[in-house]
C-alpha positions in Angstrom: 13.3 -17.0 -6.4 11.8 -17.4 -2.9 13.7 -14.3 -1.8 12.1 -12.4 -4.7 8.7 -13.5 -3.6 9.4 -12.4 0.0 10.8 -9.0 -1.2 7.8 -8.2 -3.4 5.2 -9.4 -0.9 6.8 -7.2 1.7 6.7 -4.2 -0.7 3.0 -4.8 -1.5 0.6 -2.5 0.4 -3.2 -2.6 -0.1 -4.1 0.8 1.2 -7.7 1.2 -0.2 -10.8 0.0 1.7 -12.0 -2.5 -0.8 -14.0 -5.7 -0.3 -11.6 -8.5 0.5 -8.7 -6.2 1.3 -8.5 -7.2 4.9 -8.2 -10.9 4.0 -5.6 -10.1 1.4 -3.5 -8.1 3.9 -3.7 -11.1 6.3 -2.6 -13.3 3.4 0.5 -11.1 3.0 1.3 -11.2 6.7 0.8 -15.0 6.8 2.8 -15.6 3.7 5.7 -13.5 4.9 5.7 -15.2 8.3 5.7 -18.7 6.7 8.5 -17.8 4.4 10.6 -16.5 7.3 9.6 -19.2 9.8 9.5 -22.3 7.6 9.9 -22.2 3.8 13.2 -20.4 3.6 14.9 -22.2 6.5 13.7 -25.6 5.3 14.6 -24.9 1.7 18.1 -23.9 2.8 18.5 -26.9 5.2 16.7 -30.0 3.9 18.8 -32.2 6.2 17.9 -30.3 9.4 15.9 -32.2 12.1 12.1 -32.3 11.7 10.1 -29.9 13.8 7.0 -31.7 15.2 4.6 -29.2 16.8 2.2 -30.5 19.4 -0.9 -28.5 19.2 -4.6 -28.6 20.0 -7.5 -27.2 22.0 -7.5 -25.9 25.5 -7.3 -28.6 28.1 -6.7 -31.3 25.5 -3.6 -32.6 27.4 -0.8 -31.5 25.2 1.7 -30.8 27.9 0.8 -34.0 29.8 1.3 -35.9 26.5 4.7 -34.3 26.0 5.8 -35.1 29.5 4.7 -38.7 29.0 6.7 -39.0 25.7 10.0 -38.0 27.5 9.1 -39.9 30.7 9.2 -37.0 33.2 7.8 -33.5 33.7 9.4 -30.9 31.4 6.4 -28.7 30.6 3.7 -27.3 32.9 0.2 -28.7 32.9 -2.6 -27.4 35.1 -6.2 -26.4 35.4 -5.7 -22.7 35.1 -5.9 -21.5 31.5 -4.0 -20.6 29.5 -1.4 -23.0 30.8 1.4 -23.0 28.1 2.6 -19.4 28.3 6.0 -20.0 26.6 6.5 -22.6 23.9 9.0 -25.2 24.9 11.1 -27.0 22.2 12.5 -30.3 23.3 15.4 -31.7 21.3 18.1 -34.2 21.5 21.4 -32.7 22.7 23.0 -33.6 19.4 20.5 -31.4 17.5 21.0 -28.3 19.6 22.9 -26.4 16.9 19.9 -26.6 14.6 17.5 -24.9 17.0 19.8 -22.5 18.9 20.3 -20.1 16.1 17.6 -18.2 14.2 17.4 -20.6 11.4 13.7 -21.5 12.1 11.2 -19.1 13.8 13.7 -16.2 13.6 11.3 -13.7 15.2 11.4 -15.7 18.5 14.3 -15.2 20.9 16.0 -18.3 22.3 16.1 -19.1 26.0 18.0 -22.1 27.2 16.0 -24.1 29.7 16.9 -27.0 32.0 14.7 -29.9 33.1 12.7 -29.3 36.3 14.1 -25.8 36.6 13.2 -22.3 35.6 14.5 -21.2 32.1 17.8 -19.3 32.0 19.0 -17.1 29.2 20.7 -19.0 26.3 24.3 -18.3 25.4 23.0 -16.1 22.6 22.0 -13.6 25.2 18.2 -13.9 24.6 15.9 -11.9 26.9 14.9 -13.2 30.3 11.6 -15.1 30.5 9.7 -12.4 32.4 10.6 -9.8 29.7 10.3 -12.1 26.7 6.8 -13.3 27.5 5.6 -15.2 24.4 8.1 -13.6 22.1 10.7 -16.3 23.0 11.3 -20.0 22.6 12.5 -22.1 25.5 15.0 -24.7 24.4 15.4 -27.9 26.5 18.0 -30.5 25.6 16.5 -33.9 26.4 18.1 -37.3 25.7 14.7 -39.0 25.7 13.8 -37.1 22.5 15.0 -39.1 19.5 17.8 -37.4 17.4 16.4 -36.0 14.2 13.1 -34.7 15.6 12.3 -31.7 17.8 9.1 -31.6 19.8 7.5 -28.2 20.3 4.7 -27.8 22.9 2.6 -25.0 21.5 -0.1 -22.8 23.2 -3.7 -23.7 22.8 -5.2 -23.0 19.3 -8.4 -21.7 21.0 -6.8 -20.0 24.0 -8.6 -17.2 25.7 -5.4 -15.2 25.1 -5.3 -13.7 21.6 -1.5 -13.6 21.8 -1.4 -17.3 22.5 -3.8 -18.1 19.6 -1.6 -16.1 17.3 1.6 -17.8 18.5 0.0 -21.2 18.1 -0.9 -20.5 14.5 2.7 -19.3 13.9 4.2 -22.4 15.4 2.0 -24.8 13.5 2.8 -23.0 10.2 6.5 -23.6 10.9 6.1 -27.3 11.5 7.2 -30.2 9.4 4.6 -32.4 11.0 1.8 -31.9 13.4 0.9 -33.9 16.5 -2.6 -32.7 17.0 -4.2 -33.5 20.4 -7.9 -33.5 20.9 -10.3 -35.3 23.3 -13.2 -37.7 23.0 -15.7 -35.0 23.7 -14.1 -32.2 21.7 -12.7 -33.8 18.5 -15.4 -32.1 16.3 -14.8 -28.5 17.5 -14.6 -25.9 14.7 -11.4 -24.2 15.6 -9.1 -27.2 15.5 -10.7 -28.4 12.3 -9.9 -25.1 10.6 -6.3 -25.7 11.4 -6.5 -29.3 10.3 -8.0 -28.2 6.9 -5.0 -25.9 6.6 -2.8 -28.8 7.2 -4.6 -30.7 4.5 -4.1 -27.8 2.0 -0.3 -27.9 2.8 -0.2 -31.7 2.5 1.6 -31.8 5.9 2.0 -35.0 7.8 -0.4 -35.1 10.7 -0.6 -37.4 13.7 -3.9 -37.0 15.6 -3.9 -38.0 19.2 -7.4 -38.7 20.6 -6.9 -38.2 24.4 -8.8 -39.3 27.5 -11.0 -41.8 25.6 -13.2 -44.0 27.8 -12.6 -47.6 27.0 -16.2 -48.2 26.2 -16.3 -45.4 23.6 -13.0 -46.0 22.0 -14.2 -48.0 18.9 -17.1 -45.6 18.2 -15.2 -42.3 18.7 -12.1 -43.5 16.8 -14.2 -44.7 13.8 -16.1 -41.4 13.7 -13.0 -39.3 13.9 -11.3 -41.4 11.2 -14.3 -40.9 9.0 -14.1 -37.1 9.5 -10.4 -37.1 8.7 -11.0 -39.0 5.5 -13.8 -36.7 4.3 -11.6 -33.7 4.8 -8.6 -35.0 2.9 -6.7 -36.3 5.9 -7.3 -39.9 5.5 -3.5 -40.6 5.7 -3.2 -39.1 9.1 -2.0 -41.4 11.8 -4.5 -41.8 14.7 -3.3 -42.6 18.2 -5.7 -43.2 21.1 -4.7 -42.4 24.6 -7.2 -44.1 26.9 -8.7 -42.4 29.9 -6.4 -43.2 32.9 -5.6 -41.6 36.2 -2.3 -39.7 36.5 0.3 -40.6 39.1 1.5 -38.4 41.9 3.8 -36.5 39.5 1.0 -35.9 37.1 2.3 -38.4 34.6 0.4 -40.7 32.3 1.1 -44.5 32.4 4.0 -45.2 30.1 1.9 -47.7 28.0 -0.6 -45.0 27.2 1.8 -43.0 25.0 4.0 -45.9 23.9 2.5 -46.2 20.3 3.1 -42.5 19.6 6.6 -42.7 21.1 7.5 -45.7 19.0 6.2 -44.0 15.8 8.3 -40.9 16.5 11.4 -42.9 17.2 11.0 -45.0 14.0 10.6 -41.8 12.0 13.6 -40.2 13.6 15.7 -43.2 12.8 14.8 -43.3 9.1 16.9 -40.5 7.5 15.2 -41.1 4.1 11.8 -41.0 5.7 12.6 -37.8 7.4 13.8 -36.2 4.2 10.5 -37.3 2.5 8.5 -35.8 5.2 10.4 -32.5 5.0 10.2 -32.4 1.2 6.5 -33.3 1.2 5.6 -30.6 3.7 7.9 -28.0 1.9 6.3 -28.7 -1.5 2.8 -28.5 -0.1 3.6 -25.3 1.7 5.1 -23.7 -1.4 2.1 -24.8 -3.4 -0.3 -23.2 -0.8 1.9 -20.1 -0.8 1.4 -19.9 -4.6 -2.4 -19.8 -4.1 -2.0 -17.2 -1.4 0.2 -15.0 -3.6 -2.2 -15.3 -6.5 -5.0 -14.0 -4.2 -2.8 -11.1 -3.2 -2.1 -10.4 -6.9 -5.9 -10.3 -7.6 -6.4 -7.9 -4.6 -3.5 -5.8 -5.8 -5.1 -5.6 -9.3 -8.4 -4.5 -7.7 -6.5 -1.8 -5.7 -4.8 -0.7 -8.9 -8.1 -0.3 -10.7 -9.7 1.4 -7.8 -6.8 3.8 -7.5 -7.0 4.5 -11.2 -10.7 5.5 -10.8 -9.9 7.8 -7.9 -6.9 9.3 -9.7 -9.0 9.8 -12.9 -11.7 11.5 -10.9 -9.2 14.0 -9.4 -7.5 14.6 -12.8 -10.8 15.1 -14.6 -12.0 17.7 -12.1 -8.8 19.7 -12.4 -8.5 19.2 -16.2 -12.1 20.6 -16.6 -11.1 23.5 -14.4 -8.1 24.3 -16.7 -10.4 24.2 -19.7 -12.8 26.6 -18.0 -10.0 29.0 -17.2 -8.7 28.9 -20.8 -12.3 29.5 -22.1 -12.5 32.6 -19.9 -9.3 33.9 -21.4 -10.6 33.3 -25.0 -14.1 34.5 -24.9 -13.5 38.1 -23.9 -14.9 37.7 -20.4 -11.7 39.1 -18.9 -12.2 42.4 -20.8 -15.2 43.3 -18.6 -15.1 45.6 -15.7 -11.8 46.8 -14.3 -9.7 45.5 -17.2 -11.9 47.3 -19.8 -11.9 50.5 -17.8 -8.1 50.6 -17.4 -7.6 49.8 -21.1 -9.9 52.7 -22.0 -7.9 54.9 -19.6 -4.8 53.8 -21.5 -5.8 54.3 -25.1 -8.6 56.8 -24.8 -11.8 56.6 -27.0 -11.6 59.4 -29.5 -8.3 60.8 -30.7 -6.7 57.4 -30.5 -9.0 55.9 -33.1 -9.0 58.9 -35.4 -5.2 59.0 -35.4 -5.1 55.3 -36.2 -7.6 55.7 -39.0 -6.0 58.8 -40.6 -2.4 57.9 -40.8 -0.6 54.9 -39.2 2.7 56.8 -39.3 1.3 59.8 -37.4 -0.4 57.2 -35.0 3.1 55.7 -34.3 4.5 59.1 -33.4 1.6 60.2 -31.3 1.4 56.8 -29.4 5.2 56.8 -29.0 5.1 60.1 -27.3 2.2 58.9 -25.2 4.2 55.8 -24.1 7.3 57.9 -23.3 5.4 60.3 -21.2 2.8 58.2 -19.4 3.8 54.6 -18.7 1.6 54.3 -15.6 -1.7 53.6 -17.4 -0.2 50.5 -19.0 0.9 49.2 -15.6 -2.6 49.7 -14.4 -3.9 47.5 -17.2 -1.4 44.8 -16.2 -2.6 45.0 -12.6 -6.3 44.8 -13.6 -5.6 41.8 -15.8 -3.7 40.1 -13.0 -6.5 40.7 -10.5 -9.2 39.5 -13.0 -7.3 36.4 -14.1 -6.3 35.5 -10.5 -10.0 35.6 -9.5 -10.9 33.2 -12.4 -8.1 30.8 -11.5 -8.9 30.8 -7.8 -12.6 30.3 -8.4 -12.1 27.4 -10.8 -9.4 25.7 -8.6 -12.0 25.8 -5.7 -14.6 24.3 -8.0 -12.2 21.5 -9.0 -11.4 20.8 -5.4 -15.0 20.6 -4.4 -15.8 18.4 -7.4 -12.9 16.0 -6.6 -13.7 15.9 -2.9 -17.3 15.0 -3.7 -16.3 12.3 -6.1 -13.9 10.7 -3.6 -16.4 10.9 -0.8 -18.9 9.0 -2.9 -16.5 6.1 -3.0 -15.7 4.0 0.2 -12.0 3.9 -0.8 -11.9 7.6 -1.4 -13.6 8.3 1.9 -11.0 6.3 3.7 -8.1 8.1 2.1 -9.6 11.5 2.9 -10.5 10.6 6.4 -11.4 13.7 8.3 -9.6 16.1 6.0 -11.6 18.6 4.0 -10.0 19.1 0.6 -13.0 20.9 -1.0 -11.2 24.3 -1.1 -7.9 25.5 -2.5 -4.7 24.9 -0.6 -3.2 27.5 1.8 -1.2 30.1 -0.2 -2.8 29.2 -3.5 -4.0 32.8 -4.2 -0.4 34.1 -3.8 1.0 31.3 -6.0 -1.6 32.1 -8.7 -0.7 35.9 -8.5 3.0 35.1 -8.8 2.4 32.8 -11.8 0.3 35.5 -13.5 3.1 38.1 -13.0 5.6 35.6 -14.3 3.4 35.1 -17.4 3.2 38.9 -17.9 7.0 39.1 -17.5 7.4 36.4 -20.2 5.2 38.5 -22.5 7.5 41.4 -22.0 10.5 39.2 -22.9 8.7 38.0 -26.0 8.3 41.6 -27.1 11.9 42.4 -26.4 13.1 39.3 -28.3 10.8 40.1 -31.3 11.9 43.7 -31.4 15.6 42.9 -31.6 17.1 44.0 -34.9 14.2 46.3 -35.7 16.2 49.6 -35.6 13.2 51.7 -36.8 11.3 50.4 -33.8 14.0 51.0 -31.1 12.2 54.0 -29.8 8.9 52.0 -29.3 10.7 49.1 -27.6 12.7 51.4 -25.4 9.9 53.6 -24.2 6.7 51.6 -24.8 7.4 48.0 -23.6 4.7 48.1 -21.0 2.2 49.5 -23.4 3.0 46.9 -26.0 2.8 44.2 -23.3 -0.6 45.4 -22.3 -1.7 45.5 -25.9 -0.6 41.9 -26.4 -2.5 40.7 -23.3 -5.6 42.4 -24.6 -5.2 40.6 -28.0 -4.8 37.3 -26.1 -8.2 37.9 -24.4 -9.8 39.6 -27.4 -12.4 37.0 -28.6 -15.7 38.5 -27.7 -18.0 35.6 -27.6 -18.7 36.1 -23.9 -19.6 39.8 -24.1 -23.0 41.3 -24.7 -24.5 44.6 -25.8 -22.3 47.6 -25.6 -19.4 45.6 -24.2 -19.0 43.9 -27.6 -18.5 47.1 -29.5 -16.3 48.7 -26.9 -14.1 45.7 -26.0 -14.0 44.6 -29.6 -12.9 48.0 -30.8 -10.3 48.4 -28.1 -8.9 44.9 -28.8 -8.7 45.8 -32.5 -6.8 48.9 -31.5 -4.3 46.9 -29.6 -3.9 44.5 -32.5 -3.4 47.3 -35.0 -0.8 48.8 -32.7 1.2 45.6 -32.4 0.9 45.0 -36.2 2.3 48.5 -36.8 5.3 47.6 -34.7 5.9 44.0 -35.6 3.8 43.0 -38.6 0.7 40.8 -38.8 2.5 37.4 -38.8 4.6 38.3 -35.8 1.5 39.4 -33.9 -0.2 36.1 -34.5 2.9 34.3 -33.4 3.3 36.3 -30.3 -0.3 35.8 -29.3 -0.1 32.1 -29.9 3.0 31.8 -27.7 1.4 33.9 -25.0 -1.7 31.6 -25.0 0.4 28.5 -24.9 2.5 29.9 -22.0 -0.6 30.8 -20.1 -2.1 27.4 -20.7 1.0 25.7 -19.4 1.2 27.9 -16.3 -2.5 27.2 -15.5 -2.0 23.5 -15.9 1.0 23.6 -13.6 -0.9 25.5 -11.0 -3.8 23.1 -10.9 -1.6 20.0 -11.2 0.0 21.1 -8.0 -3.4 21.4 -6.5 -4.6 18.0 -7.6 -1.5 16.5 -6.0 -3.3 17.0 -2.7 -5.5 14.2 -3.8 -3.1 12.1 -5.9 -0.4 12.1 -3.2 -2.8 10.1 -1.0 -2.6 7.3 -3.5 1.2 7.3 -3.5 1.6 4.7 -0.7 4.0 1.8 -0.5 3.0 -1.0 -2.8 4.5 -0.4 -6.2 4.7 -4.1 -7.1 2.6 -4.7 -10.2 -0.2 -7.3 -9.9 1.3 -9.2 -12.9 4.6 -9.5 -11.1 2.8 -11.2 -8.2 0.9 -13.4 -10.5 4.2 -14.5 -12.1 5.5 -15.3 -8.6 2.4 -17.4 -7.9 2.9 -19.4 -11.2 6.6 -19.9 -10.4 5.8 -21.2 -6.9 3.4 -23.7 -8.3 6.0 -24.9 -10.8 8.6 -25.1 -8.0 6.3 -27.2 -5.9 5.4 -29.5 -8.8 9.0 -30.1 -9.8 10.5 -30.7 -6.4 
């Protein structure tokens, strides 16, 4: 189950610039790190030694305290900050196998160190210290460390180095228990308390070391700090006071100063059941806190999903409206203006054509059949004029849709972020050629409709053989024949010529067949226009197709399962 949580969190992206998204992204990074560094390793190895991380503020005396616990200098302490540049993990030689592999803190390479010597690469061939910087963990086997507990000297939580601060947080998040070091004049600082509150939320065992306390102030400072710990839910934390005392020539504290803390650690290490309780308590608290963090990510993912839906809807609406306007232009007779109307008039004529049609439909067939056989070029010019006019309408409306969608997205912070510096307010490169090709394909499909409809009509073979372009032109005119968009003389002329085309088709195929052909032609044109503009809207929609396909409800389910796991363990 924990592996599923890790997988789905890793697959969750929050690409939109929404309020709270930065915090949610940090929650994802923190949750994944804690799963890798602590939860999964501890869940798989409940019997592994405890990891006690010694953390605290700059100059609090962490390294000096660690040296005092083992009785000699093993970590560097000094006045130049930051002092602890590489974290050092001290462990009993018998516990080496637990820390030398990547079981815990797998992102940190291992370097084997020796007491009072420079670190040397571990047998696992980790990187050398100068190259590893703070991406490695120095392991030091030390018999003075009780078996069952590892002591990790962490960088300062408020270091001037951002990398050190980040690493300190990572190490503390991987701890089974904290030894938190502060001083008599800095125990109320904000940064360490933020981390202590995080410890309280995880129910982690905390030992607080109050360092360099003047004897006269010990009672007052200890009482105040204990009161603060109780108010913040850390009343159970053990408090150890290290009195202010001069260091010896080797920079070591008097042994008695750290004896209470050393004894406590030794007793804890010697109690296998107690260690298991500490590990289980911290693991359960961390899993519970993880559940809250995953729930927050689920809420953020839901907000992202809703915001993406609004942006997608804006783009789809803009292009759907453009398709509707294109189809309206093909139905209201607007395309029969200008060049199309002129070429159609060139094709059918204005006088004899109508008289022949009125006098005798049979004679009309013969005359028009001869016309088709002898002069196919005018029909092709009609097709070309229709292509040009329809292409202009499609390009214009696609540009209007792009401008509309671009404006809607730029009015939304998330949309502005996705667009960045790109201008999508016009059509894409090559769109005009794509539109022209699609129109020609539509015209070709009309010709195929006519051929298919004419199969088996032996009496019409002559028409289909010699007049296919003319019949196709007539069918296009019928498709565009509604005259609601025309005015004045155009209504009569376009309407009359459209009727002529319809009568011609009816003479060849019959009234029902003409209606069927026109309907199929309209549906085909509709589908092609939709396809063209859907491709255009993908310029917007594709920006929403980023990693992060895990549904918010899946993440919410994980959060509930984590809380149940913590409660039942």
